[in-house]
C-alpha positions in Angstrom: 28.1 -34.7 16.2 28.1 -31.7 18.6 25.4 -29.0 18.5 28.0 -26.6 17.1 29.0 -29.0 14.4 25.4 -29.6 13.5 24.7 -25.9 13.3 27.7 -25.3 11.1 26.6 -28.1 8.8 23.1 -26.6 8.5 24.5 -23.2 7.8 26.8 -24.6 5.2 23.9 -26.4 3.5 21.8 -23.2 3.6 24.6 -21.2 2.1 25.0 -23.8 -0.6 21.4 -23.4 -1.8 21.1 -21.7 -5.1 19.4 -18.3 -5.1 15.7 -18.2 -5.9 14.9 -17.5 -9.6 12.6 -14.6 -10.1 10.5 -13.4 -13.1 9.2 -9.9 -13.4 6.2 -9.3 -15.7 5.8 -5.6 -16.5 8.6 -3.0 -16.6 6.9 0.2 -15.9 8.4 2.5 -13.3 7.7 0.1 -10.4 8.5 -3.0 -12.4 11.9 -1.7 -13.3 12.6 -0.9 -9.7 11.6 -4.3 -8.6 13.7 -6.1 -11.2 16.8 -4.0 -10.3 16.2 -4.8 -6.6 16.1 -8.6 -7.3 19.3 -8.4 -9.4 21.0 -6.4 -6.7 20.0 -9.2 -4.2 21.7 -11.8 -6.3 18.5 -13.4 -7.7 18.7 -14.7 -11.3 16.0 -12.5 -12.9 14.0 -13.0 -16.1 11.9 -10.1 -17.4 9.2 -9.5 -19.9 7.5 -6.4 -21.2 5.4 -5.5 -24.2 8.0 -3.0 -25.2 11.2 -5.2 -25.1 13.5 -2.2 -25.1 12.5 -1.3 -21.6 14.6 -4.2 -20.4 17.8 -2.9 -21.8 19.2 -1.6 -18.6 18.3 -4.8 -16.8 19.9 -7.0 -19.5 23.1 -5.0 -19.2 23.0 -5.8 -15.5 22.5 -9.5 -16.0 18.8 -10.1 -16.4 17.4 -12.4 -19.1 14.9 -10.9 -21.5 12.2 -13.4 -22.3 10.6 -13.3 -25.8 7.2 -14.4 -24.5 5.2 -14.4 -21.2 5.2 -18.2 -21.3 9.0 -18.3 -21.5 9.3 -15.7 -18.7 6.9 -17.5 -16.3 8.6 -20.9 -17.0 12.0 -19.4 -15.9 11.1 -18.2 -12.4 10.1 -20.0 -9.2 8.5 -16.7 -8.2 6.6 -14.7 -10.8 6.2 -11.1 -9.8 3.5 -9.2 -11.7 3.5 -5.4 -11.9 1.2 -4.1 -14.6 -1.8 -1.7 -15.0 -4.9 -3.3 -13.7 -6.1 -6.7 -12.7 -7.6 -7.5 -16.2 -4.1 -7.0 -17.8 -2.5 -9.1 -15.0 -4.9 -12.0 -15.6 -4.6 -11.8 -19.5 -0.8 -11.9 -19.3 -0.7 -14.8 -16.8 -3.2 -16.6 -19.0 -0.8 -16.3 -21.9 1.7 -18.5 -20.0 -0.5 -21.5 -20.4 0.4 -24.6 -18.3 3.8 -23.0 -17.4 2.0 -21.2 -14.6 1.3 -24.5 -12.7 3.6 -25.0 -9.7 4.7 -21.4 -9.6 4.3 -18.8 -6.8 2.7 -15.7 -8.2 3.2 -12.4 -6.3 0.8 -9.9 -7.8 1.7 -6.3 -7.0 -0.8 -4.8 -9.4 -3.2 -2.1 -8.1 -6.9 -2.7 -8.1 -9.9 -3.3 -5.9 -10.2 -6.0 -3.2 -12.7 -7.9 -5.3 -10.3 -7.8 -8.3 -7.5 -9.2 -6.2 -9.6 -12.0 -4.9 -10.8 -12.9 -8.4 -7.2 -13.1 -9.7 -6.2 -15.2 -6.7 -9.0 -17.7 -7.4 -8.1 -17.8 -11.1 -4.4 -18.3 -10.4 -5.0 -21.0 -7.8 -7.4 -22.7 -10.2 -4.4 -23.2 -12.6 -2.2 -24.9 -10.1 -0.2 -22.0 -8.8 0.0 -20.3 -5.4 -0.9 -16.7 -5.0 0.2 -13.8 -2.8 -1.1 -10.3 -3.3 1.0 -7.3 -2.3 0.3 -3.6 -1.9 3.5 -1.6 -2.0 3.3 1.5 0.1 6.2 3.4 -1.5 7.2 5.0 -4.8 9.7 3.4 -7.1 12.8 4.8 -5.5 11.8 3.3 -2.2 11.6 -0.2 -3.4 13.9 -2.4 -1.4 14.3 0.1 1.4 14.6 -1.3 4.9 11.6 0.9 6.1 9.5 0.4 2.9 6.1 -1.1 3.8 4.3 -3.8 1.8 1.0 -5.4 2.8 0.6 -9.0 1.8 -2.5 -11.3 1.6 -2.9 -14.8 0.4 -0.7 -17.9 0.6 1.2 -18.0 3.9 3.5 -20.7 2.6 4.6 -18.4 -0.3 5.2 -15.6 2.1 7.2 -17.8 4.5 9.1 -19.8 1.8 10.2 -16.8 -0.2 10.7 -14.3 2.6 14.3 -13.4 1.4 12.9 -12.5 -2.1 10.1 -10.4 -0.6 12.6 -8.5 1.6 14.0 -7.2 -1.7 10.7 -5.4 -2.3 10.5 -3.8 1.1 12.0 -4.5 4.5 8.7 -3.9 6.4 6.6 -6.5 4.7 3.6 -7.8 6.7 1.4 -10.8 6.0 -2.1 -9.5 6.9 -3.8 -12.8 6.4 -4.9 -15.3 3.8 -7.5 -13.0 2.2 -5.9 -11.7 -1.0 -8.2 -8.7 -1.0 -7.3 -7.1 2.3 -4.0 -5.6 1.3 -5.8 -3.5 -1.3 -8.1 -2.2 1.5 -5.1 -1.5 3.7 -3.5 0.5 0.9 -6.7 2.5 0.2 -7.1 3.2 3.9 -3.6 4.7 4.0 -4.1 6.6 0.8 -7.5 7.9 1.8 -6.2 9.2 5.1 -3.2 10.7 3.3 -5.3 12.6 0.7 -7.7 13.8 3.3 -4.9 15.0 5.5 -3.0 16.6 2.6 -6.1 18.4 1.4 -6.7 19.8 4.9 -3.1 20.8 5.2 -3.0 22.5 1.8 -6.2 24.4 2.6 -4.5 25.6 5.8 -1.4 26.5 3.8 -3.5 28.7 1.5 -5.2 30.3 4.5 -1.9 31.1 6.2 -0.3 32.3 3.0 -3.1 34.8 2.4 -1.9 36.5 5.6 1.8 36.3 4.5 2.6 33.7 7.1 5.3 31.1 6.2 3.8 27.6 6.4 7.1 26.2 7.7 7.0 28.7 10.6 3.4 27.6 11.4 4.6 24.0 11.6 7.4 24.9 13.9 5.0 26.9 16.2 2.2 24.3 16.0 4.3 21.2 16.3 2.7 20.0 19.6 -0.8 20.5 18.3 -0.1 18.6 15.1 1.5 15.8 17.0 -1.5 15.5 19.3 -3.7 15.3 16.2 -1.9 12.2 14.9 -1.8 10.7 18.4 -5.6 10.8 18.6 -6.0 8.2 15.8 -5.8 5.1 18.1 -8.6 6.6 20.3 -10.8 7.3 17.3 -10.1 3.8 16.0 -11.2 2.3 19.3 -14.4 4.2 19.3 -15.2 3.1 15.7 -14.4 -0.5 16.5 -16.7 -0.4 19.6 -19.4 1.7 17.9 -19.5 3.9 21.0 -19.2 7.6 20.5 -20.5 9.4 23.5 -17.9 11.7 25.0 -17.6 14.2 27.8 -15.2 16.5 26.1 -14.7 17.6 22.4 -18.2 16.6 21.3 -19.5 17.5 17.8 -21.5 20.4 19.1 -18.3 22.0 20.2 -16.6 21.4 16.9 -19.3 23.2 15.0 -18.5 26.8 15.9 -14.8 26.3 14.9 -15.8 24.8 11.6 -18.2 27.7 11.0 -15.4 30.2 11.7 -13.1 28.4 9.2 -15.8 28.5 6.5 -16.3 32.3 7.1 -12.6 33.1 7.3 -11.9 31.1 4.0 -14.7 33.0 2.2 -13.5 36.3 3.4 -10.0 35.6 2.1 -11.2 34.2 -1.2 -9.9 30.8 -0.3 -11.9 27.8 -1.6 -14.3 27.0 1.2 -15.7 23.7 -0.3 -13.5 21.5 1.9 -14.4 23.0 5.3 -18.0 23.5 4.1 -18.3 19.8 3.5 -17.1 19.2 7.1 -19.6 21.7 8.4 -22.4 19.9 6.6 -21.4 16.5 8.2 -21.3 18.1 11.7 -24.5 19.9 11.3 -26.3 16.8 10.1 -25.1 14.7 13.0 -26.0 17.4 15.5 -29.5 17.8 14.0 -30.0 14.1 14.3 -29.4 14.3 18.0 -25.7 13.2 18.1 -24.3 16.6 19.2 -22.9 15.0 22.4 -20.9 12.4 20.5 -17.3 12.5 19.5 -16.1 13.2 15.9 -15.8 9.5 15.4 -19.6 9.4 15.1 -19.2 10.7 11.5 -18.0 7.2 10.5 -21.7 6.3 10.4 -22.3 8.9 7.7 -19.7 7.3 5.5 -21.0 3.8 6.1 -24.4 5.0 4.7 
């Protein structure tokens, strides 16, 4: 047999393999989006929810509505869980009894890193494989080519069911075998997002008080804003090395600008709590003798 013939035979065999069966536990906003994505991808999909009526649109599309969690888990090679909290996820999986054994569980439920690890240990103790996922998009983004999902846990599940996982998000990444790390990745992104958004909205209030359109500000300050985001890798490197001394842009030079922002905010009746907190951090570091260090030095405050 020639190489071409062998490749053709292999392709034919691959094409002949039946699609992976998927079960979705939980049909909230995210669970519904997940189930629709699996159906659109041609995967036979079984669903379960405490309120059965939530599955109506999915059943009309070809999904099977399971009467019990046990029935739902038994129907899928991959069991996807999307509910509120790790405790609920574990209670529902426990209701499946011995049907859980031999399954691959992909838990997309939010929670802390410790909770994810606890569920992973519990699932694996019942003869199933576990993969934890942190979806970094809202429901309409599920299945998008650029939608990010962080995974941690069983590498074999991640590799074996890659086509299924692509239905969740095209930019899925296996971080490692620690099921708790995806939660930390998600929190790191969200924490950065909220801090950035709070700073931007404070700036928007300040600009608006002068009658300046915020969109115009973004147009005029585009280069400065881009440089700010571009500084993250440098800050990350300083934090990783634990070395903060810098020749330029030291904390002592940040302080006058932060003081000005606090005074300007107060003068315009803009809530100054956000910049005042920053000023307190900078002042404390300078008073402790770290005025010549970069802004990355403040990571030590948060570590305490």
